LUMFIRO-771001 format. One record per residue (C-alpha): x, z, y. Coordinates in Angstrom, 1 decimal, decimal comma, padded with zeros to 4 digits. Layout:
PT     px     pz     py
PT      X      Z      Y
...
***
This chain:
PT     px     pz     py
PT  090,2  112,4  256,0
PT  087,0  110,3  256,4
PT  084,4  112,7  254,8
PT  082,5  115,4  256,5
PT  084,6  118,1  254,9
PT  087,5  117,2  257,0
PT  085,6  116,9  260,3
PT  086,2  119,6  262,9
PT  083,3  120,9  265,0
PT  083,2  119,0  268,2
PT  083,6  121,1  271,4
PT  081,1  120,4  274,1
PT  080,5  121,5  277,6
PT  078,2  120,6  280,4
PT  081,0  118,5  282,0
PT  080,5  115,9  279,3
PT  076,9  115,1  280,4
PT  076,6  111,7  281,9
PT  075,8  111,3  285,5
PT  072,0  111,5  285,9
PT  070,3  108,1  286,0
PT  067,6  109,3  288,4
PT  068,5  108,7  292,1
PT  069,0  112,2  293,7
PT  067,4  113,0  297,0
PT  070,7  112,9  298,9
PT  071,2  109,2  298,1
PT  068,2  108,2  300,2
PT  068,3  110,9  302,8
PT  068,4  109,9  306,5
PT  071,9  110,1  307,8
PT  072,6  113,2  309,9
PT  074,6  112,9  313,2
PT  078,3  113,5  312,8
PT  080,7  115,0  315,2
PT  083,1  112,1  314,7
PT  083,2  109,0  312,6
PT  086,1  106,8  311,6
PT  085,8  103,2  312,7
PT  083,6  101,2  310,5
PT  082,3  104,2  308,4
PT  078,8  105,7  308,6
PT  079,1  109,4  308,1
PT  076,0  111,4  307,0
PT  077,3  114,9  307,7
PT  078,9  116,8  310,5
PT  082,7  116,9  310,2
PT  084,8  118,7  309,3
PT  083,3  119,3  305,9
PT  084,3  121,8  303,3
PT  082,1  121,8  300,2
PT  082,3  123,4  296,8
PT  079,3  122,8  294,5
PT  078,5  121,9  290,9
PT  077,5  118,5  289,5
PT  076,4  118,0  285,9
PT  077,9  121,4  285,1
PT  081,3  120,7  286,6
PT  082,5  122,4  289,8
PT  083,7  120,0  292,5
PT  085,3  120,3  295,9
PT  085,3  118,0  298,9
PT  087,1  118,3  302,2
PT  086,7  115,8  305,0
PT  088,6  116,4  308,3
PT  087,1  115,7  311,7
PT  089,6  112,9  312,1
PT  088,7  111,2  308,8
PT  090,6  107,9  308,6
PT  088,0  106,4  306,2
PT  090,1  106,8  303,0
PT  088,9  109,1  300,2
PT  091,7  110,4  298,0
PT  090,3  111,6  294,6
PT  092,5  113,9  292,6
PT  092,4  113,9  288,8
PT  094,1  117,0  287,3
PT  096,3  117,3  284,2
PT  095,4  119,4  281,2
PT  095,2  123,1  281,6
PT  096,1  125,7  278,9
PT  095,4  128,8  281,0
PT  092,7  130,1  283,3
PT  091,3  127,5  285,7
PT  091,7  128,1  289,4
PT  088,7  129,5  291,2
PT  088,2  126,2  292,9
PT  089,3  122,7  291,9
PT  092,7  121,6  293,2
PT  092,5  118,8  295,6
PT  096,2  117,7  295,3
PT  098,8  117,8  292,6
PT  101,2  120,8  292,3
PT  104,6  119,9  293,8
PT  108,1  121,3  293,8
PT  108,7  124,0  296,3
PT  110,5  122,8  299,4
PT  110,5  123,0  303,2
PT  107,6  120,6  303,5
PT  104,2  122,0  304,7
PT  101,5  122,2  301,9
PT  100,5  118,8  300,7
PT  096,8  119,4  301,1
PT  097,3  120,4  304,7
PT  099,5  117,4  305,4
PT  096,9  114,9  303,9
PT  094,1  116,4  305,9
PT  096,1  116,3  309,1
PT  096,7  112,6  308,4
PT  092,9  112,0  308,2
PT  092,4  111,8  304,4
PT  089,2  113,0  302,8
PT  090,0  114,8  299,6
PT  087,8  115,3  296,5
PT  088,3  116,6  293,0
PT  086,2  117,7  290,0
PT  087,1  120,7  287,9
PT  087,1  120,0  284,1
PT  086,7  122,8  281,6
PT  089,9  124,3  280,2
PT  088,4  124,6  276,7
PT  088,1  120,9  275,9
PT  090,1  117,8  275,7
PT  089,5  116,2  279,1
PT  089,7  112,5  278,9
PT  086,1  111,5  278,4
PT  084,8  114,3  280,7
PT  087,3  113,7  283,5
PT  086,5  110,0  283,7
PT  082,7  110,7  283,8
PT  082,9  113,6  286,2
PT  085,2  111,8  288,6
PT  083,0  108,7  288,6
PT  079,9  110,9  289,3
PT  081,8  112,7  292,1
PT  082,6  109,5  293,9
PT  079,0  108,4  293,6
PT  077,9  111,7  295,0
PT  080,4  111,4  297,9
PT  079,0  108,1  298,9
PT  075,5  109,4  299,0
PT  076,2  112,8  300,6
PT  079,1  112,1  303,0
PT  079,4  108,4  303,6
PT  080,8  105,1  302,3
PT  084,6  105,3  302,4
PT  086,6  102,2  303,6
PT  088,7  102,7  300,5
PT  089,0  105,1  297,5
PT  092,4  105,8  296,0
PT  092,6  107,7  292,7
PT  095,5  110,1  292,4
PT  096,0  111,4  288,8
PT  098,6  113,8  287,3
PT  099,6  113,7  283,6
PT  096,4  113,3  281,6
PT  094,6  112,9  284,9
PT  097,0  110,0  285,5
PT  095,8  108,4  282,3
PT  092,2  109,0  283,3
PT  093,0  107,3  286,7
PT  094,4  104,3  284,9
PT  091,2  104,1  282,8
PT  088,9  104,3  285,8
PT  090,7  101,6  287,8
PT  090,8  099,4  284,8
PT  087,1  099,9  283,8
PT  085,5  100,2  287,2
PT  087,5  098,1  289,6
PT  084,5  097,6  291,9
PT  084,2  101,3  292,5
PT  087,8  102,1  293,3
PT  090,4  100,3  295,4
PT  093,7  101,6  293,9
PT  095,2  104,2  291,6
PT  098,4  106,3  291,7
PT  099,2  107,8  288,3
PT  102,0  110,4  288,2
PT  103,7  111,2  284,9
PT  100,9  109,6  282,8
PT  101,0  109,4  279,0
PT  100,2  105,7  279,6
PT  100,8  104,7  276,0
PT  097,5  106,4  275,3
PT  096,5  109,6  273,5
PT  096,6  108,2  269,9
PT  100,2  107,1  270,3
PT  101,1  110,2  272,3
PT  099,7  112,3  269,4
PT  101,6  110,3  266,9
PT  104,8  111,5  268,6
PT  103,6  115,1  268,0
PT  103,4  114,2  264,3
PT  107,0  113,0  264,4
PT  108,0  116,3  266,0
PT  106,0  118,3  263,4
PT  107,7  116,4  260,5
PT  111,2  117,0  262,0
PT  110,4  120,7  262,4
PT  109,1  120,9  258,9
PT  112,2  119,2  257,5
PT  114,4  121,7  259,2
PT  112,4  125,0  259,1
PT  109,4  124,4  256,9
PT  105,7  124,2  257,9
PT  103,7  127,4  257,6
PT  100,5  127,2  255,6
PT  098,9  129,3  258,3
PT  099,0  126,4  260,7
PT  097,0  124,2  258,4
PT  098,0  120,8  257,1
PT  100,7  119,1  259,1
PT  098,4  116,2  259,9
PT  095,1  118,2  260,1
PT  095,7  121,5  261,9
PT  093,8  124,7  261,3
PT  090,8  125,0  263,6
PT  091,5  127,4  266,4
PT  095,3  127,4  266,0
PT  096,7  129,4  268,9
PT  100,2  128,9  270,2
PT  100,7  132,4  271,6
PT  099,3  134,2  268,5
PT  100,0  131,9  265,6
PT  103,0  129,8  266,5
PT  105,3  131,4  269,1
PT  106,0  134,6  267,1
PT  107,3  132,9  264,0
PT  109,2  129,9  265,4
PT  113,0  130,3  265,0
PT  113,7  129,4  268,6
PT  117,2  128,3  269,6
PT  119,5  131,3  269,5
PT  121,7  132,3  272,4
PT  124,8  132,2  270,2
PT  124,0  128,6  269,3
PT  123,9  129,3  265,5
PT  120,8  127,2  264,9
PT  121,4  124,6  267,6
PT  122,2  121,9  265,1
PT  118,7  122,2  263,6
PT  117,1  121,8  267,0
PT  119,4  118,9  267,9
PT  118,2  117,1  264,8
PT  114,6  117,5  266,0
PT  115,6  116,2  269,4
PT  117,6  113,2  268,2
PT  115,2  112,0  265,6
PT  112,5  112,0  268,2
PT  114,7  110,2  270,7
PT  114,5  112,8  273,4
PT  117,1  113,1  276,1
PT  119,2  116,2  276,2
PT  118,0  117,3  279,6
PT  114,4  116,7  278,9
PT  114,7  118,8  275,7
PT  117,0  121,7  276,7
PT  116,6  122,1  280,5
PT  113,9  124,4  281,8
PT  111,2  122,3  283,4
PT  110,9  123,3  287,1
PT  107,2  122,8  287,2
PT  106,1  124,1  283,8
PT  108,7  126,9  283,6
PT  109,7  126,2  279,9
PT  112,2  124,0  278,2
PT  111,1  120,7  276,6
PT  111,4  122,0  273,0
PT  108,9  124,7  273,7
PT  106,4  122,4  275,4
PT  106,7  119,9  272,5
PT  105,9  122,7  270,1
PT  102,9  123,6  272,1
PT  101,6  120,1  272,0
PT  102,5  119,7  268,4
PT  100,3  122,7  267,5
PT  097,7  124,1  269,8
PT  097,2  121,0  272,0
PT  096,9  118,7  269,1
PT  094,4  120,9  267,4
PT  092,4  120,9  270,6
PT  092,5  117,2  270,6
PT  091,4  117,0  267,0
PT  088,4  119,1  267,7
PT  087,5  116,8  270,6
PT  087,8  113,7  268,3
PT  086,1  115,6  265,4
PT  089,1  115,1  263,1
PT  092,7  114,1  262,8
PT  093,9  111,0  264,6
PT  097,7  111,0  264,0
PT  099,5  108,6  261,7
PT  103,0  107,4  260,9
PT  102,1  104,2  258,9
PT  104,5  102,2  261,2
PT  107,2  104,8  261,4
PT  110,5  105,0  259,6
PT  112,7  107,9  260,6
PT  116,4  107,1  261,2
PT  119,4  108,1  263,3
PT  122,3  106,3  264,8
PT  125,6  106,7  262,9
PT  127,2  108,5  265,9
PT  124,2  110,9  265,9
PT  124,7  111,6  262,2
PT  128,4  112,4  262,8
PT  127,6  114,7  265,7
PT  125,0  116,6  263,6
PT  127,3  116,9  260,7
PT  129,8  118,6  263,1
PT  127,0  121,1  263,8
PT  126,6  121,9  260,1
PT  123,5  119,7  259,6
PT  123,0  117,2  256,7
PT  121,1  114,5  258,6
PT  120,5  112,3  255,6
PT  118,8  115,1  253,7
PT  116,6  115,9  256,6
PT  115,7  112,2  257,1
PT  114,8  111,9  253,5
PT  112,4  114,9  253,8
PT  110,7  113,3  256,8
PT  110,4  109,9  255,3
PT  109,0  111,4  252,1
PT  105,9  112,4  254,1
PT  105,0  108,8  254,9
PT  102,5  107,3  255,0
PT  100,1  109,6  256,8
PT  096,8  107,9  257,7
PT  094,3  109,1  260,3
PT  090,6  109,6  260,2
PT  089,7  106,0  261,3
PT  086,5  106,9  263,0
PT  088,3  109,7  264,9
PT  091,2  107,6  266,0
PT  088,8  104,8  267,1
PT  087,0  107,5  269,3
PT  090,3  108,5  270,9
PT  091,2  104,8  271,5
PT  087,9  104,3  273,2
PT  088,1  107,3  275,5
PT  091,8  108,0  275,9
PT  093,8  104,8  276,1
PT  094,2  101,8  278,4
PT  094,5  098,1  277,8
PT  096,6  097,2  280,9
PT  094,0  094,9  282,3
PT  094,3  095,3  286,1
PT  092,6  093,7  289,1
PT  093,4  096,4  291,6
PT  096,8  097,8  292,7
PT  098,4  100,6  290,6
PT  101,5  102,6  291,2
PT  102,9  104,8  288,5
PT  105,5  107,5  289,2
PT  107,7  109,2  286,6
PT  110,8  111,4  286,5
PT  113,6  110,0  284,5
PT  113,8  113,0  282,2
PT  110,2  114,1  281,4
PT  110,1  116,5  278,5
PT  106,4  116,2  277,8
PT  105,1  112,7  278,7
PT  108,3  110,8  277,9
PT  109,4  108,2  280,4
PT  109,2  105,5  277,7
PT  105,4  105,6  278,3
PT  106,2  103,5  281,3
PT  107,8  100,8  279,3
PT  104,8  100,7  276,9
PT  102,4  100,5  279,8
PT  104,3  097,7  281,6
PT  104,4  095,7  278,4
PT  100,6  096,1  278,1
PT  100,0  095,0  281,7
PT  102,4  092,0  281,4
PT  100,7  091,0  278,1
PT  097,4  090,9  280,0
PT  098,9  088,7  282,7
PT  098,4  091,5  285,3
PT  102,0  092,4  286,3
PT  101,3  091,5  290,0
PT  099,0  094,6  290,2
PT  101,6  097,1  288,9
PT  104,5  098,8  290,7
PT  106,5  101,5  289,0
PT  108,7  104,1  290,7
PT  111,1  106,6  289,2
PT  112,5  109,9  290,4
PT  115,9  111,0  289,2
PT  115,5  114,4  287,7
PT  114,1  116,7  285,0
PT  110,5  117,8  284,6
PT  107,0  116,8  283,8
PT  105,3  115,8  287,1
PT  108,2  117,4  289,0
PT  107,8  115,7  292,4
PT  108,2  116,9  295,9
PT  105,4  116,6  298,5
PT  107,5  114,0  300,3
PT  107,7  111,8  297,2
PT  103,9  112,0  296,7
PT  103,4  111,1  300,4
PT  105,9  108,2  300,2
PT  104,1  106,8  297,2
PT  100,8  107,1  298,9
PT  102,2  105,3  302,0
PT  103,5  102,5  299,8
PT  100,0  102,1  298,3
PT  098,3  102,1  301,7
PT  100,8  099,4  302,9
PT  100,1  097,4  299,7
PT  096,4  097,5  300,4
PT  096,8  096,6  304,0
PT  099,2  093,7  303,6
PT  098,5  092,5  300,0
PT  102,3  092,7  299,4
PT  103,4  094,6  296,4
PT  105,9  097,4  297,2
PT  109,6  097,0  296,2
PT  112,6  099,3  296,0
PT  112,7  099,7  299,8
PT  109,4  101,5  299,7
PT  111,0  104,3  297,6
PT  114,2  105,5  299,3
PT  117,0  106,8  297,2
PT  117,5  109,5  299,9
PT  114,2  111,0  298,8
PT  115,4  111,1  295,1
PT  113,9  107,8  293,9
PT  116,0  105,7  291,5
PT  115,3  102,0  291,9
PT  117,8  101,0  289,2
PT  116,3  103,1  286,4
PT  114,9  101,2  283,4
PT  112,8  103,2  281,0
PT  113,7  103,0  277,3
PT  111,2  101,1  275,1
PT  108,5  102,8  273,1
PT  110,0  103,7  269,7
PT  107,4  102,1  267,5
***
């Protein structure tokens, strides 16, 4: 896996270009008079401001209300598998409810909002970090110096927010990461290899998809995967096969079987998407395979074996098939690249709040256990607060839950007192007693 024959062509886009070293004209421009200015903030433009432009090939959007409170909220989006919206989203998608639109609420509260659009055709981690850093630099020069900058990231955008606050603590004041794969991309992708091996043990692995650890370039879920997967049948005749896949991967029943209210698909389908097309996209970004199972030994609890046997499945036979495929080693250079640009160390000097549903079918909630362990190992636990919402779904939060989390972060910044369970009311769906299960390996 180390030679050039196994390297995949790297996908590039203008959004990967580093922020220009030369000082642009707007960084030294004379400030223009503003209609209103928040206390202690020098504003260079007339407010309100609605701006959509391009920076280093990446479209960005900025909105600053006339009553700007001095805080800039920078949104980092999750991965996209479809057509990008015509303009960058400034806030995360939320569950439908009686609340007014989240963007409207934040603007009415005086928040300035900004976000960079990252291309749909590439793995985003490196580009999103670079584009977001460039955007905040642009904001300071074009609009004004915020009193504070809070990062708000969703899914892979949450992981990017954790990277930014860890690596650039002087540039940002805090980060809120919702549903982040905080164990990092290499370990997250290792889990897709586990899923692939379980699928192969039960149903076989089509040659048309490429090697199980080095997928065919250009593998497309809609064209190449979805039509030939023996999806769970309404009569339950192949449920045992899928239950084996679920149990050996340690996925909760709700996260696996229930339709995700945000994504519109059940967990088993989303995991197949990431096991195939999304992993191939990541391999192209890293220029080769990064997955491994050198430290994995596949097993089941005795009670799970009994349950599966009752569904007509021979679990020992399937486990033997999975374990016979070990060890699988990565392209070392490619995995090192993914570690460099798509993982975090847990070294914090600024406040971070993570938010996760208890039954996330895509970025499993045990990512939170792994991240907390890394933060504690770095001696930085005082800078981390974790909140959990009882429910099913990847990033399935209400606008109220997002606003409550933001209010908890603002209070933390104002008082230097880390939020506790009282900051996340059970009446809003938070579960202060939930403890995420440990990372499996």
